[in-house]
Backbone as CSV, one residue per row, in Angstrom:
resi,resn,N_x,N_y,N_z,CA_x,CA_y,CA_z,C_x,C_y,C_z
1,MET,30.980,-23.889,1.765,31.076,-22.486,2.139,29.851,-21.698,1.652
2,GLU,29.347,-22.047,0.444,28.176,-21.348,-0.079,26.953,-21.617,0.790
3,GLY,26.882,-22.827,1.338,25.765,-23.175,2.204,25.706,-22.282,3.431
4,ILE,26.855,-21.952,3.993,26.902,-21.068,5.166,26.431,-19.668,4.788
5,PHE,26.815,-19.205,3.594,26.365,-17.892,3.121,24.841,-17.853,3.044
6,TRP,24.239,-18.877,2.400,22.786,-18.895,2.256,22.083,-19.045,3.595
7,LEU,22.689,-19.801,4.503,22.129,-19.918,5.852,22.155,-18.560,6.552
8,GLY,23.237,-17.822,6.363,23.329,-16.473,6.934,22.274,-15.537,6.347
9,VAL,22.081,-15.608,5.025,21.054,-14.777,4.381,19.676,-15.155,4.922
10,LEU,19.420,-16.452,5.059,18.143,-16.927,5.590,17.890,-16.370,6.992
11,ILE,18.884,-16.494,7.852,18.734,-16.003,9.231,18.529,-14.495,9.246
12,LEU,19.301,-13.769,8.440,19.178,-12.315,8.379,17.770,-11.912,7.924
13,MET,17.249,-12.552,6.898,15.911,-12.221,6.391,14.831,-12.510,7.433
14,VAL,14.966,-13.621,8.146,13.986,-13.959,9.189,14.057,-12.960,10.333
15,VAL,15.262,-12.555,10.721,15.412,-11.575,11.805,14.814,-10.231,11.396
16,ILE,15.098,-9.788,10.177,14.537,-8.518,9.707,13.012,-8.593,9.681
17,GLU,12.473,-9.702,9.208,11.015,-9.865,9.175,10.434,-9.848,10.582
18,ALA,11.098,-10.497,11.528,10.611,-10.526,12.910,10.621,-9.133,13.529
19,ILE,11.591,-8.322,13.158,11.678,-6.961,13.707,10.635,-6.051,13.076
20,THR,10.471,-6.126,11.756,9.587,-5.186,11.063,8.152,-5.645,10.940
21,LEU,7.912,-6.935,10.870,6.573,-7.503,10.666,5.872,-6.869,9.476
22,GLY,6.634,-6.549,8.427,6.074,-5.866,7.278,5.809,-6.756,6.086
23,LEU,5.981,-8.057,6.224,5.827,-8.996,5.115,6.645,-8.535,3.907
24,THR,7.913,-8.235,4.150,8.769,-7.773,3.058,9.929,-8.711,2.793
25,THR,10.545,-9.235,3.826,11.743,-10.061,3.618,11.480,-11.555,3.742
26,ILE,10.301,-11.942,4.166,10.026,-13.360,4.362,10.107,-14.129,3.042
27,TRP,9.751,-13.467,1.944,9.799,-14.108,0.633,11.243,-14.438,0.259
28,PHE,12.152,-13.553,0.611,13.560,-13.775,0.302,14.184,-14.805,1.239
29,ALA,13.605,-14.946,2.415,14.040,-16.025,3.298,13.718,-17.369,2.661
30,GLY,12.569,-17.467,2.012,12.211,-18.697,1.301,13.175,-18.980,0.161
31,GLY,13.562,-17.948,-0.557,14.543,-18.109,-1.635,15.898,-18.529,-1.105
32,ALA,16.301,-17.947,0.031,17.576,-18.318,0.649,17.538,-19.766,1.124
33,LEU,16.391,-20.207,1.625,16.256,-21.603,2.047,16.414,-22.543,0.851
34,ALA,15.798,-22.198,-0.273,15.931,-23.020,-1.479,17.384,-23.062,-1.955
35,ALA,18.053,-21.920,-1.931,19.460,-21.871,-2.346,20.340,-22.644,-1.366
36,PHE,20.026,-22.579,-0.090,20.774,-23.324,0.927,20.659,-24.826,0.682
37,ILE,19.453,-25.290,0.413,19.246,-26.716,0.129,19.995,-27.120,-1.137
38,ALA,19.962,-26.246,-2.157,20.697,-26.527,-3.393,22.192,-26.625,-3.122
39,ALA,22.703,-25.768,-2.248,24.130,-25.816,-1.911,24.471,-27.116,-1.191
40,LEU,23.564,-27.571,-0.330,23.803,-28.814,0.410,23.859,-30.031,-0.514
41,VAL,23.080,-30.017,-1.589,23.084,-31.163,-2.504,24.141,-31.014,-3.595
42,GLY,24.918,-29.942,-3.540,26.046,-29.792,-4.443,25.795,-29.027,-5.725
43,ALA,24.717,-28.274,-5.816,24.448,-27.476,-7.017,25.471,-26.348,-7.119
44,GLY,25.724,-25.900,-8.314,26.684,-24.827,-8.546,26.163,-23.482,-8.084
45,LEU,27.069,-22.525,-7.982,26.722,-21.195,-7.492,25.687,-20.517,-8.394
46,VAL,25.813,-20.663,-9.701,24.859,-20.047,-10.627,23.459,-20.608,-10.385
47,VAL,23.368,-21.912,-10.206,22.072,-22.548,-9.928,21.502,-22.022,-8.612
48,GLN,22.350,-21.873,-7.614,21.898,-21.376,-6.315,21.333,-19.959,-6.423
49,VAL,22.056,-19.091,-7.120,21.618,-17.703,-7.262,20.324,-17.630,-8.056
50,VAL,20.238,-18.356,-9.155,19.015,-18.371,-9.963,17.859,-18.903,-9.137
51,LEU,18.096,-19.975,-8.401,17.054,-20.557,-7.550,16.603,-19.559,-6.487
52,PHE,17.541,-18.834,-5.900,17.208,-17.818,-4.894,16.233,-16.795,-5.479
53,PHE,16.572,-16.243,-6.657,15.726,-15.214,-7.250,14.392,-15.766,-7.742
54,VAL,14.398,-16.920,-8.356,13.158,-17.493,-8.875,12.198,-17.826,-7.735
55,VAL,12.686,-18.492,-6.706,11.816,-18.857,-5.581,11.347,-17.609,-4.836
56,SER,12.248,-16.646,-4.619,11.870,-15.418,-3.907,10.749,-14.691,-4.630
57,PHE,10.907,-14.482,-5.934,9.885,-13.741,-6.663,8.618,-14.551,-6.873
58,ALA,8.738,-15.855,-6.984,7.533,-16.694,-7.084,6.729,-16.604,-5.789
59,LEU,7.414,-16.666,-4.665,6.723,-16.522,-3.376,6.118,-15.130,-3.232
60,LEU,6.870,-14.129,-3.623,6.395,-12.751,-3.531,5.138,-12.549,-4.377
61,LEU,5.197,-12.927,-5.627,4.062,-12.721,-6.524,2.894,-13.644,-6.217
62,GLY,3.198,-14.851,-5.757,2.141,-15.828,-5.528,1.420,-15.715,-4.207
63,THR,2.096,-15.254,-3.183,1.469,-15.263,-1.862,1.260,-13.890,-1.245
64,ARG,1.928,-12.858,-1.712,1.787,-11.536,-1.096,0.347,-11.012,-1.159
65,PRO,-0.340,-11.074,-2.301,-1.728,-10.572,-2.308,-2.612,-11.282,-1.280
66,PHE,-2.452,-12.597,-1.157,-3.211,-13.362,-0.165,-2.845,-12.917,1.249
67,ALA,-1.550,-12.792,1.519,-1.088,-12.416,2.855,-1.560,-11.020,3.240
68,VAL,-1.475,-10.078,2.322,-1.913,-8.716,2.615,-3.417,-8.686,2.878
69,LYS,-4.156,-9.448,2.101,-5.615,-9.466,2.260,-6.029,-10.018,3.617
70,TYR,-5.374,-11.091,4.051,-5.823,-11.748,5.274,-5.068,-11.354,6.535
71,PHE,-3.886,-10.797,6.407,-3.132,-10.446,7.603,-3.207,-8.972,7.960
72,ASN,-3.572,-8.094,7.041,-3.642,-6.667,7.331,-5.072,-6.140,7.341
73,HIS,-6.070,-7.006,7.322,-7.444,-6.547,7.220,-7.936,-5.831,8.468
74,ASP,-7.379,-6.106,9.626,-7.839,-5.451,10.848,-6.911,-4.327,11.290
75,ARG,-6.057,-3.874,10.384,-5.138,-2.788,10.677,-5.937,-1.510,10.891
76,ALA,-5.601,-0.769,11.913,-6.284,0.488,12.191,-5.864,1.537,11.175
77,ARG,-6.845,2.216,10.604,-6.541,3.261,9.645,-6.087,4.511,10.371
78,THR,-5.192,5.260,9.753,-4.740,6.512,10.348,-5.834,7.557,10.203
79,ASN,-5.644,8.701,10.847,-6.634,9.769,10.759,-6.886,10.172,9.313
80,LEU,-5.821,10.325,8.540,-5.994,10.721,7.146,-6.707,9.645,6.349
81,GLU,-6.318,8.386,6.523,-6.960,7.303,5.782,-8.444,7.207,6.100
82,SER,-8.819,7.566,7.314,-10.230,7.467,7.698,-11.083,8.507,6.981
83,LEU,-10.471,9.547,6.413,-11.229,10.550,5.669,-11.694,10.033,4.309
84,ILE,-10.952,9.087,3.736,-11.308,8.579,2.411,-12.653,7.856,2.501
85,GLY,-13.573,8.278,1.656,-14.927,7.731,1.667,-15.897,8.559,2.498
86,ALA,-15.374,9.487,3.303,-16.237,10.325,4.129,-16.894,11.411,3.282
87,GLN,-17.932,12.016,3.837,-18.631,13.093,3.157,-18.150,14.432,3.696
88,ALA,-18.166,15.429,2.834,-17.768,16.778,3.220,-18.726,17.763,2.575
89,VAL,-18.759,18.974,3.110,-19.589,20.043,2.569,-18.666,21.086,1.953
90,VAL,-19.000,21.514,0.742,-18.182,22.498,0.034,-18.421,23.871,0.641
91,LEU,-17.352,24.506,1.120,-17.427,25.850,1.695,-17.118,26.926,0.661
92,GLU,-16.262,26.603,-0.288,-15.864,27.519,-1.354,-15.875,26.707,-2.639
93,GLU,-16.446,27.280,-3.704,-16.558,26.556,-4.968,-15.232,25.896,-5.343
94,ILE,-15.325,24.645,-5.759,-14.135,23.895,-6.169,-13.990,24.047,-7.678
95,ASP,-12.879,24.640,-8.083,-12.583,24.852,-9.500,-11.105,24.558,-9.704
96,ASN,-10.809,23.434,-10.330,-9.408,23.043,-10.524,-8.647,24.031,-11.396
97,LEU,-9.315,24.629,-12.385,-8.642,25.584,-13.260,-8.230,26.851,-12.517
98,GLN,-9.050,27.276,-11.575,-8.751,28.459,-10.771,-7.941,28.114,-9.511
99,ALA,-7.738,26.829,-9.274,-7.030,26.341,-8.079,-7.697,26.829,-6.798
100,THR,-9.043,26.740,-6.776,-9.790,27.146,-5.592,-10.634,25.977,-5.108
101,GLY,-11.017,26.069,-3.862,-11.926,25.082,-3.295,-11.564,24.727,-1.867
102,ARG,-12.597,24.757,-1.023,-12.431,24.359,0.376,-13.653,23.555,0.783
103,VAL,-13.407,22.548,1.626,-14.497,21.739,2.150,-14.352,21.640,3.659
104,GLN,-15.441,21.250,4.286,-15.408,20.998,5.719,-15.791,19.552,5.957
105,VAL,-14.957,18.866,6.724,-15.216,17.481,7.072,-14.830,17.289,8.534
106,ASN,-15.712,16.683,9.295,-15.479,16.449,10.732,-15.072,17.726,11.463
107,GLY,-15.680,18.846,11.076,-15.411,20.112,11.745,-14.110,20.785,11.334
108,GLN,-13.399,20.224,10.370,-12.132,20.804,9.917,-12.252,21.248,8.478
109,GLU,-11.581,22.371,8.162,-11.554,22.870,6.797,-10.325,22.332,6.081
110,TRP,-10.534,21.945,4.813,-9.455,21.416,3.979,-9.512,22.076,2.613
111,SER,-8.357,22.250,1.992,-8.319,22.606,0.577,-8.802,21.389,-0.190
112,ALA,-9.497,21.637,-1.290,-10.043,20.514,-2.041,-9.941,20.774,-3.534
113,ARG,-9.865,19.692,-4.277,-9.888,19.726,-5.735,-10.832,18.626,-6.199
114,SER,-11.391,18.852,-7.368,-12.328,17.890,-7.934,-11.561,16.705,-8.519
115,ALA,-11.942,15.506,-8.148,-11.272,14.300,-8.637,-11.493,14.102,-10.130
116,ASP,-12.648,14.551,-10.640,-12.924,14.375,-12.068,-12.721,15.657,-12.878
117,GLY,-12.274,16.731,-12.219,-11.988,17.980,-12.923,-13.185,18.893,-13.102
118,MET,-14.371,18.447,-12.744,-15.576,19.267,-12.888,-15.704,20.226,-11.705
119,ALA,-16.183,21.436,-11.973,-16.406,22.416,-10.906,-17.539,21.934,-10.006
120,ILE,-17.420,22.238,-8.722,-18.439,21.827,-7.744,-18.851,23.071,-6.968
121,SER,-20.148,23.322,-6.894,-20.680,24.533,-6.273,-20.614,24.489,-4.756
122,LYS,-20.651,25.707,-4.184,-20.680,25.870,-2.732,-21.939,25.199,-2.171
123,ALA,-21.812,24.617,-0.998,-22.881,23.973,-0.228,-23.248,22.578,-0.736
124,GLU,-22.607,22.092,-1.803,-22.864,20.719,-2.244,-22.185,19.744,-1.285
125,THR,-22.732,18.534,-1.236,-22.122,17.469,-0.454,-21.260,16.641,-1.392
126,VAL,-20.030,16.391,-0.968,-19.091,15.633,-1.792,-18.563,14.452,-1.004
127,GLN,-17.959,13.518,-1.728,-17.325,12.359,-1.098,-15.832,12.443,-1.346
128,ILE,-15.053,12.156,-0.328,-13.597,12.222,-0.431,-13.092,10.938,-1.088
129,GLU,-12.372,11.106,-2.204,-11.852,9.983,-2.979,-10.405,9.659,-2.625
130,ALA,-9.607,10.694,-2.362,-8.178,10.493,-2.098,-7.620,11.734,-1.431
131,ILE,-6.381,11.618,-0.999,-5.670,12.747,-0.407,-4.365,12.897,-1.162
132,GLN,-4.120,14.101,-1.668,-2.871,14.388,-2.366,-2.206,15.550,-1.659
133,GLY,-1.156,15.241,-0.922,-0.489,16.280,-0.133,-1.430,16.768,0.952
134,VAL,-1.780,18.075,0.896,-2.694,18.639,1.891,-4.057,18.953,1.286
135,LYS,-4.331,18.389,0.120,-5.604,18.622,-0.555,-6.418,17.336,-0.611
136,LEU,-7.715,17.503,-0.405,-8.631,16.378,-0.554,-9.119,16.339,-1.994
137,MET,-9.105,15.167,-2.585,-9.655,14.970,-3.927,-11.075,14.449,-3.724
138,VAL,-12.053,15.225,-4.206,-13.451,14.915,-3.928,-14.245,14.772,-5.223
139,LYS,-15.409,14.157,-5.096,-16.346,14.095,-6.219,-17.739,14.320,-5.661
140,ARG,-18.631,14.752,-6.565,-20.018,14.956,-6.157,-20.580,13.652,-5.615
141,ARG,-21.341,13.771,-4.571,-21.974,12.588,-3.994,-23.173,12.230,-4.855
142,GLU,-23.266,10.933,-5.164,-24.386,10.462,-5.981,-25.681,10.619,-5.188
143,LYS,-26.673,11.167,-5.838,-27.984,11.321,-5.185,-28.649,9.948,-5.073
144,MET,-29.247,9.704,-3.924,-29.922,8.422,-3.695,-31.252,8.415,-4.443
145,GLU,-31.547,7.277,-5.049,-32.833,7.116,-5.748,-33.949,7.051,-4.725
146,GLU,-35.051,7.743,-4.989,-36.177,7.730,-4.051,-37.219,6.737,-4.471
């Protein structure tokens, strides 16, 4: 009877993975497969459950970084993600203490804050480091050596 349970968990995890393609449940499908095999050879329920968790987390920790690196590398970035690393021009002095600062990037104005907390003067060129809510976190652009 336990074998049927693990087979059901295995099928459910594979179906969820096929629907979402998010590399989230496939690791647990591997754990369910290990527990299913253990049930077939007559291992006890405690052994099956422990095996399920150990194999699932071993697969998750051991293969997820590799899978994310090689399977999501050609994923299209969203509009917001494409701003990270872009350059912007400061329209209004950025001062985190005064909660002021605006930049222009790709023809759009954004509220901005300094990523390192230092004030940044108007008309400076900055690089976008991150996005927090509706604010761009920026830092001064490093001057190129001549």
